[in-house]
Phi, psi and omega in degrees: 000131176259131179264149177276125177245104185299322183297335177275323181287316185226071180293139177059025180237129181291312179266133180229118178228148174235132180257127178245151176255119176263121185253131179246128180267158173054073000276160181290119178221154179234136177239133180274128179241120180259123182251123176269125181259117182268140182281144170241154184278077183251011178227140175267152175299142181228127176278159181299330180214168179290339180208159174218150186251131177242125179259126183232126178289143183292347179267004181301140182281152175298135182100351177298145184242144182228108181299143179247149174289124182281170177272168178238139179227115181299335177293160182231174178066222182295339182273357178275181183296128180252335181196169176237152176228146181242139178298151183295137176200170186267349189249333187232149172239172182241131177244124183252128178253137180256127178236122185299328182275317189257352183087180184289149173227154188239148176226141172281136178242124182286125182268328179208163187296150180259157177223105186298328183290333177275317181212109185278335181221153174230144178243117182241160177241122178257128181243131175255131184237132177269178185259017181290170178234104359285158181287153174245157183215162175217152185232159171216152181263132180254119176265111177266116179257121181274123183259159178294154189299138176220132194290319188233128176267151176300152179228128176282150177289334177223152176278335179224129175249137175238136178216143176255129183234121175302142185292341180261019179300135182290144179297133180108346178295138186254143166241115192273085174225152179268132178199173173228142181295156178192015179228153179294130176087350182294321184293344177281341186247325183235159172225156179234135178287123186299327185269320187261343183074016181280127180268131180235151178273123180242351178231159182287140177265148177217107181302325185290335179261323179219116183275343181202153177234132173255115184250126175264122186244141177240135173246126185235137180274177185258018180294168179295328170243087188297143174250151183226154169223166188228155171209170175250139173244117179258111180260113177263125181277126181267128182293136168238161184280078182248008178237120175285152178302146177253129179254121182240129179275107183284323181201141178217130176297137178305320177202157182247120179302140185293345178261017180298146181277159175300144180093353178295130179280123184266318183209152175248131188235134176248130180242125181229149174225120184292340178291164180252173177060217179297331179297337181255003179273126192238144172237143183240148171207166185227167180293152180270187177060041173217155183278039182225154173227159180253120181245133177277130181261301177201130176054243185271007185257139179227157176237135172267116191241142178288128182241356180214183182277147177250150174213104185299328182292334177272318179206123185252352178224131173242128174258100185267120181269120180247128182242133175245131181228136181267179182261016181293172179235109355285159181289147175249151181216163174216154183228139173228151180251121178263120180268115179256120179260130180268122180270155187277145165236158186280076182249008179227130175280157174299143179229132175274151180300327181228152177292333177215155182216145179262135174239124184260126184232127176290139185290342178265013176296134181286156175301138184099351177296145183242145183226108182299144180247147176287123185282168176274168177238135178232115180300336177291163183229175177063222182294338181276354178279180183297130181251333182198170175233151177228149181239140177298153183294138176197170185261353186251336187230146172239169180242130176246123184252127178253139181253127177236124184299329182271318188260349183085179184289150174226155187238148175227140171281135178243124180285126182271325180209166187297149179258158174222101184301328183290338176269316179214113187271339181220155174228146175242114181240159178242121177257128182244129174258130183238132177268176185261015181290171177233105359283159182287154173245158183215162176216153184231158170217150180265129180259118175265106177274114179258118181278116180279140185291138169245149184283072183250009178232124176281154175299151180232124175283151178294335176222153173275337179224125176250137176240139180212142178258133181226126178293141185292341179262022181297146180286147178297140181093354180291135177284130182266315188196144174246114183283156179228112174235147180233155178226124183291343176291177181230169179065217182296335179291344180252359178280123189254145172239128181260143177202157173282137178294136184293155176093004180267107186292129173082351184289313184291347176278336185253330186227157172224157180231136177285121184298331184271323186256343183077017181276128181260130180232158179273129177238350178233156182291139178261147178219108182302323186293334179265318179218115184270347180204151178234129174256111184253128175262121185248140178244135171248122184237134180275177186262017180297161179299326169245089190294147174249151184221157171221167188226157173213168176249140173240118179259108179263111178264122180278124180272127184288145169237154185281082183243009179231121174285151177301149178247130180254123184237126179278111182278323181206143180207128175294145178295328176201161182242128179298141183290346178260015181297145183277161176301154181070008175291130179283119182271320183208153174251129187236135174248129179245124181231148173223116184296339178292165179249174179061216179297330180295338180256002179272122191241143172238137182248148176215162181222165181293149181272187177058041173218151182281035181229153172229159180252120181245134178276130178265301176203127180043254190271006184255136179227155175237137173267113190245141177288127182243359180216192180262154180246150174215102184301329184291337177267317183210106184263002181213126177240130172256103185264120179268121179246128181241131176247124183235130178271179182260015181293169178236111352287158181289148174244151182220161176224142183231141174222152180247123177261130177261115180255122179258134179264124179265153187279147169235160184277074180253011178221127174288158177291145180232122178271150179295333182232160179289332177216157183204143179266127182224122178251117181242139172276164181299325182291324179291322180298320180293323180293322180292321179300316180296321181296319180295324179296319181294317181296317179300317181296321179296317180294318180297322180294319180295318180293325180295328179294327180277000000 
């Protein structure tokens, strides 16, 4: 609990008032309340010291007066010092003087002559009594020292001196009067030259704290028994304009809502100037170019009032400069800056940077993947700023909202389940930003979710097996077939490269494939007779970072053309045929072949006529040359048989071969002599040669017969 101490609030002042400002909010108003503080008698009079010494010459005349240092009482009015009392004695009486400004003062009055030789000192008690109910008092002991006789005491030209000194008088300035100090605190402000009596200022004066000083001065001579006299010096401090006005902010709204109406009181301002008169008369004005005006309410009170519209989003702080200037010469002024903060109201909805935004999501993103979204902006702040986000209903995405105390909420798309671009390549979602105002405001943007292709689809051929017929005499470079494969992916993931699967012997010698189009062409000569069909394994591979591939078979059937004549091959042939061989004797075995196929490979054989032989077919390509007549070596011992093989091609091709059949002799004729008789003369040597010749012939015939 704090107690009111009037002596601290209003020292040396009879009337004591305190002015309070009572502030009423909504609307902001200020009322001045003046409180009068009444004094109570809570202080006793107090002398400057426990004792004081008065020197009195023994030759002093009856009726001589000796000023005494008075007591001090912080109380005022009736509670201040009202009188002094002196203890009973035979030599002195007390004379009390009343001064309306300074209060009572006391002097000792000599009642009868002193005799130092009989009594050199006297001890008296001086009592100061205030006028309170009950009264309070304070005492001091007066030591009266009786001095040896001195004929003449100093005399002041006046009993009271008054001088006016400006409060800003420079230290050292002199007022040439003779005096002696005699009050508490005087020595801190003034000094007196001991020899000349010149009073000088040694401390700073302040009219606002002390308007006047009462100095009790004593002049004492230099006799062996010094005599003294006293006077008062009243120094009145003259006010100068040394205090600039003080601007005090009595009340200021923490913030002003931006939708406040004109005339709203923003702040209450008190302007004071400690100087008096014109020096304390103050005028106020404020800086321009702001939506505020300064209105005087009463006396020293002003109101800062809204005079225009506010918009926190354009300007949220106003530094209003208020200047107070007095009428002194020269005038003094002071300036203070009142900071007015404009508080937010929910007058702006959240706004996204774009009406729509694209979000790219890979189709192979796993469930739970997150995709940050560009947030909305709300010029409002605090509770009126964005508080949350909402996402339109869908089956693939959820919304996760993160709260950051500094940055506000942010949103992320969360993938709920796997995507398939080939089924649905885009999604259209609506993101809504909602602020926390009452009522709330909102803004929306459309989110275009674009599903980015992942290489999750292998190429697919239109057929797993392609069949094509190619004539064996096709020209080199001829296109055989153009394959068709598709890939549901897009971009590079759908770009296909065609190739023959490695490890296929002989394929790359006969065919080539265009890597980009899948077109197969002939680059090598085809021969039906050597290879009638080709099975080609083809691979289609996409361009993904991890490429996928698929395969198909291409069956190239070579179409035969009649480019091969039949071939006649003699499998077996007797070296000779006995002329006595029987009919149907097989003379030779013949194989007829045609490398062509179909009709081109179907062969018919014929032989030359006018020979004792016929050609008989045994099975397919095999024929036998059979004896169909009789032989007579003696008539024809050599036959050249022409055999022709003709195919059914268009045009037909044929092949001919000639078989030479030799007829061997048999002993079917007896020897015949030209004559019935002949004369022959042989020598023995000739006879032996003939015998040997007959043996050789016999052996040859026997060998031939043995072969059959």
